[in-house]
N, C-alpha and C positions, 0 to 999 in steps of 0.2 A: 247079694241079700235080701236072705228067707223071710219068707213071711213071719216068722217067730221072732226074728231080732225089729222087723220095724215096728208088729205091734208091742215090744218090748217098747223101744224107744218113743214108741207113740206114748205109752204109760208115762213114761217119765218126762215127758213133755206136759201130759196133761196134768202131773203134779207139779212139776216144777213149774210151769208157769204164772201161775196163781199165787201158788208157795213163795214166801221170800229166800227164793234159795238158789235163783238164776239157773231156767230152762234152756239157754244156750250153754253156759258150763258145762250142765248137766249132759246134756247132750253130745257134747263134744268129748267129754271124759270116755261117755259111754259108747261112743264111737271108736275111741285109741283103744280100750281096752277089750273090745268085743271084733277090733282090727275090719271093723268098716267104713273106716274115714273114706277110703277110696269110694267104696259102691257108693256112698250117700254123700253128695255131694251138697253145697249149701241148698240148692232146688230142693232139696229132701225135708230139710230143717225147715223150710219155710213151709212146707206144705204141712207138715205137721203143726206149725204154727197156725195156720188156716184151719186145720180142727180147732183152736182154743181157741179160735175166733166166732165159730159155729157156737160155739160154750156161751162165750159170751151174749151174742147175737139173740138167742134164743133165752137167757136166766134173765137179761136186761130188758128184753122185748116190750116190755108196759112204758118202762122209762124212758127208753130210744124213740117209744112212738110218740110219746106226751112231748119232749122235745121237738120233733120234726111237728106236730100240731102247732106248737107256740111259734115259728117263724111265721103261718100265716094267721096266729090272731094279733092285730095289733090295733082292734079297736077297745074304746074305753068299755068294763064294764066288770061285774065283782072277781072273776077269774082275772083279772088283767094284770095283777102281781104276779101271780103265780107262774103267766105265760112273761112277762118281762124277766123272772129271776130263769126260767128255762133258757131263757136268751141268751144271759149272762152266762150261763153252762156252756152253751155251743161257741160263742166268742171265746171263752177260755179258755176253751179246749182245743180251738183255732190255733188260739195265741202258742200255746205250750207245744202242738203240733208242728206251727213254723218253725219254733226256737229248736225242736230237736231234728228238723230237716237240715235247718242253717246248720246245727252243726255237725250233723254226718258228710256234710255236702263240703265241708273245712278240712274234715276230718276223714276224709274215704278212703284214701288210699290205705294208710293206717291201719283203720277200722275193717279193712277187705282182707290185708293180710293175715291181723289175726283170726281171721276166721278161716281163711286158707289153710293156714301153717299152724293151728293152733297147739298150744306147749303148754303141756299136763301141770307144769310147775307155776307158770305164769297161772292157769288158772286156778289152782290150789292158792296162792296168794290175793287173786279177786274175791275169791270165796270166802278167804278171810277178812277182807273189807267189808265183803257185803255181814259179815257177821256183825261187825261190829258198829254197822250205819243201824243193821236190825236192833240191835240187842240198847242202844242209847236212845232210838225212838222210842221204846218202851219205857226209856224216863221222862217223857215229854208228857206235862197233867194237860197245860194251860192249852186247850184245844177248842176254841170256843167259835172261829169266825167259820160261816157257813161258806161253800163253796163258791156260789152264787156274790159273795163279798168279796174273793180274794184279791181282785183287782193287779192292774197289768204286772207288777215286777214278781207278783207270786206265782203269776202261771207262765212266767218266763223262767224262773228259777225251775219250777219244775219238769219242764220241758228241757232246761239243759242236764237235769237226773236224770229226766229219760233218755238221750242223747247218752250221758256216760254209761250209760247200763247194757250201750250195744256192744259193750265188750264181755266176750265171754266170762263168766265168772261173777258179773258183777248182776244181781236181782233186777229187774226191770220194774217188776211190783213193787220189790220191797224197796227201792230207790224213790219212786216216785211215792209209794206211801209216806217214809221217812220223810223225805222233804216239805209233803204236805202236811204232817204235823210239825214239824220244827217251824213252818210257816204258822202255824196256828190253827191249821183247818180242824175242824172237827173231825173225828177218828173216823164214824161215817160215810160221811161228804167226802174222805181223804179215800178208803178205799173204792168208793163210787167211780170216784174223777179217774183212780189209777185204773178201775174194768174199762172206764168208757174209753179213755187214754189207747187204751191198746189197739181200741179198732181203727183208726187212721193210720196209724203204724204198721201194723202187719198187714192191711189192705195195701199198704204204698210199698212193703217186701215183696210182695205178691207181683204188683205188677212190675217188680222191678225186674222179676223173675220169669216173667211170661213165657217169653221167648224160650226158655229152658225148659218150659211144660209140653209147649206145643213139639218138642222134640224126642219125648218120651214114648218108647215103646211102648204097647199094649201089656207088657208081661210084667215091665216095670211101674207101671198104671196101678196096675193090681194089687202090686206092692205096698204102693206110695196111698192108695185107698186106706187096706187096710191099717198104716200107722195113724192117718186124717180118723178115720172112726173111732178109733181108740183113745188119742188125743183129748177128741169132743167130748165123746162120754164119761172120762176120767175127770176134765177139766171141768163140764159142771157138775159134777160130784162135787170136786173142791171149793168151788167159789163160795158158796154159804160157812162154809167151814172155816175158811180166811176172815171172813167177815166178822164173823164171832169170836175168832181171835183177835182183831184189832179192836173192837168194842170192849174188850175185856182185859188189855193190854198184856197179851200173853205170848207176843211176837220174838220173845227174849229164848224162846224153847225154839223157835229154827234157827238163831244165832250158834248155838251149842251144835245143832246138828250139818251148819254151815264149817264152823272150827273142825269137828271132828271128819268131817271128809276131807278139806284140805290137808289135814295132819295124815289121815289113809293115803291119799294121792301120793303126798310127797315120800309116804315111806315104800310104796308099790314100786314107784319109779327107782327109788335109788337101790331098792333090792336088785 
């Protein structure tokens, strides 16, 4: 796989990771049609996800720092309520992450097979489901619960949604945001929660593939870095765009795209 294809896949990852259109589904379809599925294994996909992780860390650096500070601000003062709410954010993010991890461990063999041997027709079906989930989420109006008040059950449900989104074609951001909205979480908080929830998920996936990274040749590493940088740059640019779409209930436009891509994929495979 050359630099151009690596950069192209990085751009696709940066766009699709945060837009509710499934980055894993797009990567697998791109690799299938570009005939790079053998050259770009799961470790390359994880490397691209690491690029979008950097985008999240930079974009939400102030919020992440505030959450970290709140872990150590336990005294009663005027800011105590803010720190308490931040600690609840951390608690629920932890519960959602743990739920996703349990889901993955239970269905690990099945999920790994989906990634190792992706079927474009199955991905097309999952994209259609993503479109339906995103379309329905735009119809949800009663979203008034702040994330720090979501409670145990809602955090677990969101974690399950993220676990299901491991399937190529099911959007992680789209599913977690939609499930949050279905649970009544405020639209702005649903977006922030989804982005912050991606941090431990991507870190965990990178740790899982750490041994594979150590075996990369210098020439391969340069190509991987090209994809990493393009994913990070494009991902950063997309975050604010998605937040605006969520707040204005315009996610339905992405559902049209998912359905169109699914149809095109089926037609190409059939031909």
